[in-house]
N, C-alpha and C positions, 0 to 999 in steps of 0.2 A: 503493501499497500504506499510507502516510504518512497519510492523508485517512483508510481506514477508522477506522485507530486511532483518529485524534483525533474520527473520530465514533463510535466508544463508550467513549470517555471522557467523552465529552460527555452518552453516555448514560446513563452511572453516575453524573452528579455532577448531571444532574438526575431519577435512581429518589434518590440518596440528598437531595438535595432538599426533595423532595414526601415522602421517608416523618413528619416533621411534620403533613403538613396530614393524612395520614390518620384522626386523630385525631375531627374533626370532620365532620360534612357535611350542614351547614347553621343558619344562624340562629336562634336559637329562635323563637318564635309565640307570639301571646298567645290562652288560653282561655279568663279572665274578667280581663274589663276592668273596673276604676272601682269593685267590688260596694261596696255602705256596708251594711258590717255590725257594729252596735254601733257601739263608737268609734272603727272604721278603714275607710280602705278599701283595698280590695284587689286588685291585683291580679293573676293569673300566667301567670308564659308559660316554656315547656317546647319541648324539644327530646328527642320522645320515643323515643329510640332501644330496639327491644328487642336481647337478646346471647343466645348462645347456654350463655358462660363463665361465669355467676352474676357480671358483672360490674356494679355500676348505673350502666348505657345513662340514665335513664330521669331528664332534666334538670330539677327547675324552678327557677325562678328564683322565687320571693315579692316583690313591691314593696308594702308594708304604709308607711303613711302616716294622719294620724290624719283624724277625718272632722268637725272640726270644724276650723274654717279659724283659725290662731294659734296654736292646740296641741304640744307637741313628743310627739317619741313615746319612749317612756323608753327608758333603754340594757338593762332588763334583757327588753325584749320578744322574741318566740321564736313561730318558724311552726313548723309539723306537716308534712311529705307523707305520706300514704298512699294507695296504690295500690290497687286490687285487678279484678283480670281478670272481664268482664262477658260471658254468654253462657254456654250448658252444653257445650259441647266443652270448653269451658280452663276449667276451675274451680280456683283459684287462690290459695293464701292470702291475708290482706291486708300489704303490704309497706310498712313506715315508715320514715324516716328526717327526724331534728329537724334542719330547717333553722340553716342560719353564714352571720350577715352575712358580705358581700360587702365584702372591704377594708375592715373594721368597721365597716361600715355599716348601720345597723338598721335602714333601713328598706328592700336593698334586700338579702336574705336566700335562700343558695342552699341545694337538698338533692338526695340522688341517690339512686333507688328502680330493683332488679331488674326487670325487667320480659322473661318469659324466654317472650314468644309474641311474634307478631303481632296484631293484632285491639286491641277495646276495650277502654278498663281505665275504668274510673269513676277519681275526682280527689278527692278530700277532704282541705282545708287545714284545721286549726286554727291560731287564733292566741291567745298567751297572755302577757298582759303588764299590770302594777299595771291600766290607762284599763279593763283588762273581757279580754272573752275572747269571739272571732267565730268562725263557721265559713264554710266555701265551700264548694260540689260542682261536679262539671265532668263531658265525655267529651272521651280523646283517644282518638287511634288510633296504637297501639305499629305499627311499621315496622323492619325489619333498613334498615342504612348500606345505600342500592340503590350506593353508585360500587367499583367495580372498586378492588383492591387492588393499590397502589404499582406491587407484578413486572409486573400484566397490560399496564403502560404497553410495557415491556422489552417484553413479547409482542406487543404489535399493530402496536408501531414497527420490529421485526425486518424484516420483509418490503418496509418503505418504505425502510430504509438499503438491504437487499443490492440494492433494484433500481439506488439513486440509486448505487452502486457499481459493479454492474456497465453504467449508461448513463456513468457518469463514463469508466469502463474502455475500455468503445470506442472514444468518441470523443477520448481519449486516441493509442487506438489508430488509427482514423481520421487521426489528423493527423500520427504519424509514420510512414505509410505512402502518405500523401496527398507528405510530402517526402523520398520516393525517387527512384530515378533514371525512373519514365515523369515526372513535372514537368519535369521539366527537358527544353529547347526545343532541339533539338540543329540547329546553322547547316554548309549543307555547305561 
């Protein structure tokens, strides 16, 4: 009985530890790599998660560098990310986010937008700054986060814990029955 409660406690601890991991579905991937546009070299990385709750699940990292070696990117250079669903079945408005530097690094900027359904989206990134303006276009397919929620781990784990508990109980019962009077040898 004690081992069963320990197993339940271990399962609950595992669920508690796994909750923060639910927020991220995987690493971002590049949709544009080192595109030279005017005075900039631009790369776009994305994790395009669709959401139903209106949260900005479409995440974009814009990596900006000067196209000429030796130049330094000015601190007030900014990127703007815009997405719009493509296709006749899901017409949606243009959604825009002004990207912010990640940890103060102007060469790596992050913006998130709402992608409210699965499917193809047109992505447009504008870069503006003292060096000039540039734009890059790309396409991406938004998908829902396919990982099951953490509580499903418990749902799938319960049958295995139950079988393990019953098996252990059976083994313990066999051990105690094996030490009974029938195992003793009577010498006449």
